[in-house]
KEDREN-977103 format. One line per 5 residues: for each residue x, y, z of C-alpha. Coordinates in nm, 4 decimals. Example, Ala and Ser with C-alpha at 12.3 -4.5 7.8 and 13.67 -1.06 7.14 Angstrom:
2
1.2300 -0.4500 0.7800 | 1.3670 -0.1060 0.7140 $
end
This chain:
278
12.8118 8.0113 12.0073 | 12.5775 8.0753 11.6720 | 12.3943 8.3612 11.9071 | 12.6233 8.5209 12.0464 | 12.8314 8.5522 11.7083 $
12.5366 8.6963 11.5497 | 12.4939 8.9669 11.8295 | 12.8235 9.0143 11.8372 | 12.7614 9.1231 11.4595 | 12.4895 9.2961 11.4659 $
12.6826 9.5494 11.7542 | 12.9599 9.5919 11.5537 | 12.8167 9.6621 11.1938 | 12.5530 9.9616 11.3691 | 12.8518 10.0929 11.5739 $
13.1939 9.9760 11.5063 | 13.2099 9.8451 11.8956 | 13.2059 9.4599 11.9629 | 12.9374 9.3436 12.1981 | 13.0273 9.0969 12.5046 $
12.7750 8.9095 12.5726 | 12.8557 8.7985 12.8623 | 12.9559 9.1600 12.9798 | 13.0291 8.9946 13.3575 | 13.3773 8.9194 13.1565 $
13.6200 9.1613 13.2474 | 13.7495 9.3662 12.8800 | 14.1157 9.5213 12.9427 | 14.2099 9.8324 12.7610 | 14.5933 9.7548 12.5912 $
14.5142 9.3635 12.5423 | 14.5468 9.1878 12.2660 | 14.4708 8.8965 12.1264 | 14.2172 8.7120 11.8810 | 13.7848 8.6980 11.8642 $
13.7476 8.3090 11.8564 | 13.5352 8.2474 11.5043 | 13.3155 8.0185 11.6818 | 13.1610 8.1828 12.0528 | 13.2701 8.5434 11.9693 $
13.4499 8.5781 12.2719 | 13.7748 8.7555 12.3034 | 14.1007 8.5741 12.3827 | 14.3702 8.7193 12.4842 | 14.7164 8.6896 12.4646 $
14.8761 8.9328 12.6369 | 14.8632 9.3467 12.7018 | 15.1085 9.6508 12.5608 | 15.1281 9.7264 12.9065 | 15.3497 9.4065 13.0125 $
15.7422 9.4527 13.0060 | 15.7705 9.1240 12.7676 | 15.5760 9.3633 12.5306 | 15.8530 9.6459 12.3844 | 16.1371 9.6269 12.6834 $
16.2554 9.9063 12.4811 | 16.0028 10.1421 12.5730 | 15.8227 10.0076 12.8263 | 15.8293 10.2801 13.0915 | 15.7343 10.5519 12.7993 $
15.3740 10.3074 12.7366 | 15.2787 10.2733 13.0894 | 15.3753 10.6401 13.1691 | 15.2990 10.8701 12.8588 | 14.9786 10.6336 12.7605 $
14.8509 10.4566 13.0111 | 14.4453 10.3762 13.0505 | 14.2212 10.7294 13.0694 | 13.8611 10.7739 13.1859 | 13.6429 10.9933 12.9319 $
13.3418 11.1715 13.1490 | 13.0599 10.9397 13.1958 | 12.7734 10.9434 12.9903 | 12.3664 10.9291 13.1280 | 12.3353 10.6641 12.8657 $
12.4140 10.4913 12.5708 | 12.2187 10.2319 12.3082 | 12.3342 10.0909 11.9918 | 12.0670 9.9497 11.7751 | 12.1048 9.6921 11.4762 $
11.9847 9.7111 11.1478 | 11.6628 9.7188 11.0884 | 11.5593 9.8920 11.3604 | 11.3271 10.1961 11.4382 | 11.1975 10.4003 11.6696 $
10.8460 10.4036 11.8237 | 10.6682 10.6150 12.0618 | 10.4340 10.5273 12.3627 | 10.1293 10.5581 12.2109 | 9.8021 10.4725 12.4057 $
9.7405 10.1156 12.2874 | 10.1089 10.0111 12.3486 | 10.0805 10.1257 12.7158 | 9.7444 9.8707 12.7782 | 9.9832 9.5817 12.7439 $
10.0476 9.4138 13.0644 | 10.4146 9.4722 13.2072 | 10.3780 9.7974 12.9815 | 10.2683 10.0157 13.3058 | 10.6517 9.9827 13.4628 $
10.8115 10.0373 13.1462 | 10.6510 10.3535 13.0826 | 10.6532 10.5114 13.3989 | 11.0843 10.4061 13.4121 | 11.2905 10.7145 13.4679 $
11.4934 10.5810 13.1558 | 11.3070 10.3691 12.9181 | 11.2912 10.3192 12.5140 | 11.0561 10.1759 12.2191 | 11.1668 9.9977 11.8887 $
11.0415 9.8185 11.6309 | 11.2033 9.5573 11.4057 | 11.1471 9.4509 11.0163 | 11.1653 9.1271 11.0167 | 11.5047 8.8880 11.0788 $
11.6867 8.9290 11.4057 | 11.7932 9.2628 11.5238 | 12.0363 9.3109 11.8701 | 12.0341 9.6609 12.1435 | 12.2429 9.7411 12.3956 $
12.1433 9.9563 12.6507 | 12.4091 10.1227 12.8794 | 12.3205 10.3069 13.1914 | 12.5857 10.5463 13.2923 | 12.8938 10.4339 13.0788 $
13.2298 10.5238 13.0591 | 13.4551 10.4708 12.8463 | 13.8221 10.3811 12.9190 | 14.0567 10.4707 12.6099 | 14.4433 10.4513 12.5950 $
14.5533 10.7890 12.6468 | 14.7282 11.0084 12.3829 | 14.7379 10.6580 12.1645 | 14.8273 10.8747 11.8275 | 15.1909 10.9329 11.8763 $
15.1878 10.5490 12.0607 | 14.9851 10.3390 11.7736 | 15.3125 10.4816 11.4746 | 15.6128 10.3354 11.8218 | 15.4056 9.9965 11.8035 $
15.2559 9.9498 11.4474 | 15.5327 9.7122 11.3407 | 15.5875 9.5268 11.6800 | 15.5933 9.1391 11.5637 | 15.3817 9.0445 11.8845 $
15.0451 9.2251 11.7246 | 15.0888 9.0930 11.3536 | 14.7473 8.9567 11.3233 | 14.6028 9.0201 11.6437 | 14.3963 9.2765 11.7566 $
14.4520 9.5055 12.0206 | 14.1289 9.6612 12.3110 | 14.1916 9.9986 12.2441 | 13.8443 10.1560 12.4711 | 13.6341 9.9850 12.6563 $
13.2876 10.0849 12.8083 | 13.2286 10.0050 13.1288 | 12.8886 10.0440 13.2970 | 12.6932 9.9552 13.6519 | 12.3946 9.8215 13.4641 $
12.3361 9.6995 13.1311 | 12.0698 9.5307 12.9422 | 12.1254 9.3584 12.5989 | 11.8378 9.2037 12.3263 | 11.8639 8.9505 12.0659 $
11.5237 8.9590 11.8427 | 11.4712 8.6100 11.7881 | 11.3783 8.5070 11.3379 | 11.0431 8.6355 11.3382 | 10.8741 8.6071 11.0010 $
10.7145 8.9648 11.1531 | 10.8112 9.2666 11.2972 | 10.8759 9.2756 11.6591 | 10.8289 9.5257 11.8982 | 11.0749 9.5607 12.1965 $
11.0538 9.8508 12.4533 | 11.2657 9.8662 12.7710 | 11.2962 10.0925 13.0612 | 11.5315 10.0749 13.4079 | 11.3382 10.2683 13.7692 $
11.6493 10.3991 13.9271 | 11.6197 10.5140 14.2864 | 11.8502 10.8167 14.3775 | 11.9607 10.9286 14.6985 | 12.1717 11.2493 14.7296 $
12.2033 11.2411 14.3496 | 12.3571 10.8970 14.3678 | 12.1911 10.6023 14.1569 | 12.2102 10.3594 14.4308 | 11.9759 10.1268 14.2928 $
11.7435 10.0216 14.0152 | 11.5241 9.7586 13.8793 | 11.5064 9.6865 13.4661 | 11.1730 9.6391 13.2323 | 11.1344 9.4288 12.9653 $
10.9573 9.3781 12.7035 | 10.9396 9.1910 12.3577 | 10.6960 8.9945 12.1507 | 11.0067 8.7854 12.0904 | 11.3494 8.7619 12.2006 $
11.6258 8.7166 12.4732 | 11.7029 8.9532 12.6996 | 12.0401 8.9749 12.9626 | 12.0697 9.2504 13.2171 | 12.2576 9.3297 13.5196 $
12.3218 9.5805 13.7818 | 12.0103 9.6130 14.0042 | 12.2505 9.7101 14.3161 | 12.4700 9.9200 14.0746 | 12.7847 9.7777 14.2706 $
12.9363 9.5539 14.0110 | 13.0679 9.6409 13.6774 | 13.0131 9.5060 13.3385 | 13.2401 9.5491 13.0378 | 12.9600 9.4879 12.7413 $
13.1221 9.7121 12.4404 | 13.4788 9.7642 12.3476 | 13.6345 9.8814 12.0514 | 13.9532 9.6617 11.8573 | 14.2278 9.7314 11.6282 $
14.4446 9.5775 11.4123 | 14.8051 9.7217 11.3016 | 14.8678 9.8352 10.8838 | 15.1433 9.5460 10.8650 | 15.4244 9.6219 10.5855 $
15.3332 9.4351 10.3395 | 14.9755 9.6620 10.3851 | 15.1027 9.9508 10.3000 | 15.3203 9.8382 9.9869 | 15.0626 9.7595 9.8660 $
14.8345 10.0393 9.9452 | 15.1812 10.2677 9.8941 | 15.2384 10.1385 9.5298 | 14.8953 10.3432 9.4558 | 14.9125 10.6611 9.2626 $
14.8395 10.9533 9.5206 | 14.9318 10.7674 9.8451 | 15.0550 10.8542 10.1078 | 15.1844 10.6824 10.4564 | 14.9680 10.6098 10.6991 $
15.0428 10.8445 11.0221 | 14.9480 10.8478 11.4117 | 14.5788 10.6445 11.4694 | 14.5559 10.5797 11.0896 | 14.8266 10.3318 11.1680 $
14.5885 10.0663 11.2879 | 14.2877 9.9800 11.0937 | 13.9868 9.8469 11.2579 | 13.9254 9.4431 11.3472 | 13.6994 9.2890 11.1143 $
13.5349 9.0521 11.3192 | 13.6716 8.6517 11.2256 | 13.4214 8.5508 10.9971 | 13.1630 8.5855 10.6623 | 12.8266 8.6894 10.5922 $
12.5851 8.5268 10.8617 | 12.2332 8.3803 10.8081 | 11.9370 8.4729 11.0940 | 12.0819 8.2032 11.2411 | 12.4220 8.3066 11.3660 $
12.6069 8.0414 11.0631 | 12.8374 8.1449 10.8357 | 12.6655 8.1442 10.4629 | 12.8240 7.9645 10.2289 | 13.0164 8.0711 9.8917 $
12.6598 7.8867 9.6868 | 12.4011 7.9432 9.9144 | 12.1235 8.1327 9.7837 | 12.0525 8.3417 10.0567 | 12.3311 8.6021 9.9305 $
12.1766 8.8678 9.7988 | 12.2816 8.9689 9.4217 | 12.6475 9.1018 9.4225 | 12.7022 9.0018 9.7409 | 13.0360 8.7348 9.7616 $
13.2349 8.6115 10.0262 | 13.5853 8.6194 10.1178 | 13.7222 8.2846 10.2304 $
end
């Protein structure tokens, strides 16, 4: 549990997306619920596309604000803090499994400073979004069902993925990843992942490319009436419009240590001047 939570925390900090440590678990745009503070998994409670969510505008939501696919990208890579790109030097190429990585169609090498690090590597990802959400969000902002909940506003799906969470090493961690893809008539029909790391745990999938994985998704939460009343009381503030009626959803835990456990307010691990909000 702590490993999953730490992975999600590192990726969210780096990209504003929530990482899914179990990408074969389907995540659907329009679902709302909460993130489990122990497992870091999204727990669905309903969907804005359900009739019971907002019966008076149900048809409008489904007809005008359905799920839309964005153009597919070649790849998407997210790396956490303390990570630096590294070249494939001659010295590095001599390490056992490295020749397979170097010969891959798609590849990368990174180094992480002390502590934990995370990588999400997606091949041919497609982002799915809510169509015209700038018009929809103000209509559902004060729906009582969404109060205090997280709404999935986009999901990245892909046929192949690789995830890494490094160990809590005292020294720098060196990692590399490669994907060898076989193309027939311009289509990627199969692929093989190659991994190398001085520490950590890899997860990868999609050798044949016939499955759909859900490694990344974004969450938003509505600005409540009490939030607006507090903010609009400040001089110069104006009422938010469009997409700004929803805030970025923050993970339901405080600062984590390198094992994925919450740090107490009295812990000496906190940096000077850093505070926790329990």
